[in-house]
C-alpha positions in Angstrom: 21.3 15.4 18.2 20.5 14.2 21.7 17.1 15.8 21.8 16.1 14.4 18.4 17.3 11.0 19.5 15.2 11.2 22.7 12.2 12.4 20.7 12.4 9.5 18.3 12.8 7.0 21.1 9.8 8.6 23.0 7.6 8.6 20.0 8.4 5.0 19.1 6.9 4.0 22.4 7.2 1.4 25.0 6.2 -1.4 22.7 9.4 -1.2 20.7 11.4 -1.4 23.9 9.5 -4.5 24.9 10.1 -6.0 21.5 13.8 -5.4 21.9 13.8 -6.8 25.4 12.6 -10.1 24.2 15.1 -10.0 21.3 12.3 -9.8 18.7 13.9 -6.8 16.8 17.5 -6.6 17.9 20.1 -5.3 15.4 23.8 -5.5 15.7 25.7 -2.6 14.2 27.6 -4.0 11.3 28.2 -3.2 7.6 24.6 -4.0 6.6 22.9 -2.6 9.7 21.3 0.5 8.1 19.7 -1.7 5.4 18.5 -4.3 8.0 17.0 -1.7 10.4 15.3 0.3 7.6 13.7 -2.9 6.2 12.3 -4.0 9.6 11.2 -0.6 10.9 9.8 0.5 7.5 7.8 -2.7 7.0 6.4 -2.6 10.5 5.5 1.1 10.1 3.5 0.3 7.0 1.5 -2.3 8.9 0.7 0.1 11.7 3.3 -0.9 14.3 5.1 1.7 16.3 8.4 2.5 14.7 11.3 1.4 17.0 14.4 -0.8 17.3 17.0 -1.8 19.8 20.6 -2.6 19.5 22.5 -4.1 22.4 21.7 -3.5 26.0 23.6 -0.2 26.7 21.3 2.5 28.1 22.9 5.0 25.7 22.7 3.0 22.5 20.5 5.5 20.8 23.2 8.3 21.3 25.9 6.2 19.6 27.1 7.9 16.4 26.8 4.5 14.6 23.0 4.9 14.8 22.6 8.3 13.2 21.1 6.9 10.0 18.8 4.6 11.8 17.5 7.4 14.0 17.0 9.7 11.1 14.8 7.2 9.3 12.9 6.3 12.5 12.3 10.0 13.1 10.8 10.4 9.6 8.5 7.5 10.2 7.5 8.8 13.7 6.7 12.2 12.3 4.6 10.7 9.5 2.7 8.5 11.9 1.9 11.5 14.1 0.9 13.7 11.1 -1.6 11.0 9.9 -2.7 9.6 13.2 -6.3 9.6 12.0 -5.2 6.8 9.6 -2.4 5.0 11.4 -3.8 5.1 15.0 -7.6 5.5 14.5 -8.1 4.1 11.0 -8.0 0.8 9.3 -5.3 -0.9 7.2 -7.0 -1.8 3.9 -4.1 -3.8 2.5 -0.8 -3.7 0.7 -0.2 -2.3 -2.8 1.1 -4.8 -5.3 4.9 -4.6 -5.9 5.5 -3.3 -9.4 7.3 -5.7 -11.8 11.0 -5.2 -11.7 11.2 -3.6 -8.3 14.6 -3.9 -6.7 14.8 -5.9 -3.5 16.8 -5.6 -0.3 18.3 -8.6 1.4 19.9 -9.2 4.8 19.8 -11.1 8.1 17.5 -10.2 11.0 19.3 -11.0 14.2 16.5 -12.9 16.0 16.4 -16.2 17.8 17.1 -17.9 15.5 18.5 -15.4 13.0 16.8 -15.4 9.6 17.4 -14.2 6.1 15.0 -11.8 4.5 14.3 -10.3 1.1 11.8 -7.4 0.8 10.9 -5.0 -2.1 12.9 -1.8 -2.0 9.6 0.2 -1.9 6.5 -1.1 -0.2 3.1 0.5 0.1 -0.1 0.2 2.0 -3.6 1.8 1.8 -5.3 3.1 5.0 -8.9 4.3 5.6 -9.8 6.9 8.2 -13.1 6.8 10.1 -14.5 9.5 7.8 -13.8 7.4 4.7 -10.7 9.2 3.4 -7.9 7.0 2.1 -4.2 7.3 2.5 -1.6 5.7 0.3 1.7 5.3 2.2 4.9 4.3 0.4 8.3 3.6 2.1 11.6 3.2 0.4 13.7 1.0 2.7 16.7 1.0 0.3 19.7 3.2 0.2 19.0 4.3 -3.4 16.3 6.4 -5.1 13.4 4.2 -6.3 10.3 4.7 -8.5 7.0 3.1 -7.4 3.9 3.0 -9.6 0.5 1.8 -8.7 -3.1 1.9 -10.0 -5.3 4.4 -8.0 -8.8 3.3 -6.9 -11.6 2.4 -9.3 -10.4 4.8 -12.0 -7.3 2.7 -12.6 -5.2 5.8 -13.1 -1.5 4.9 -12.8 0.4 7.0 -10.3 4.2 7.1 -10.0 6.3 8.5 -7.3 10.1 8.8 -7.1 11.2 8.2 -3.5 14.6 9.3 -2.2 16.7 6.7 -0.2 15.1 5.6 3.1 12.1 7.9 2.8 8.3 7.9 3.3 5.7 9.4 1.0 2.0 9.7 1.8 -0.9 10.8 -0.3 -4.5 11.4 0.9 -7.4 10.7 -1.4 
C-alpha cells in the first residue's frame, strides 16, 4: 500500500500540494469524506487539473488507513490521465457533456475558507481533442453507487450509454 500511495502522490504533482498548502482543497476525514473528496478530485480531473488532495498537516497523511478509498480513486484518475496524456496534457478541453435528465446528485461541504456547500451530478463528462484531431469522451462517477450516463455522440446524434461503477472513470476515443 505504501508504494501505491507514494505513486498516487507523486503523479498528482506539486500543484495539488500547493493547493492544499493554501487550504484550497483541504478535506477533513469524517463520515462524508469519501464523497467530498471524490467530487472535488473527479471534477477537477475532468477539467484537466492534476488529481490531488490534502488532509491535515501530518507528513504521513496519505498512509493513514482512513484514506484508502480516497487514494484508490485518485490512483485511477492518475492512471487515466497518464494513459491519455495526448488529450489531458497536450490536448484541448472542448467542453462538458450535458447532464442527463434525472441524474442523481451528490452533496456535501467543501472545507475551504470559508466552507461552502456543493451539489454536483453523480456522473460528469467532458470532451477533449488531441492535436491530431482525435476526440476523447471522459466520464467520471463521483458517487458511491453504480450510475448510467447517456449522451449524444458527435454530429450523428447516436445515443451512447455507459454504466459506471462507483467512483470510477470511463474514457472512449473517437
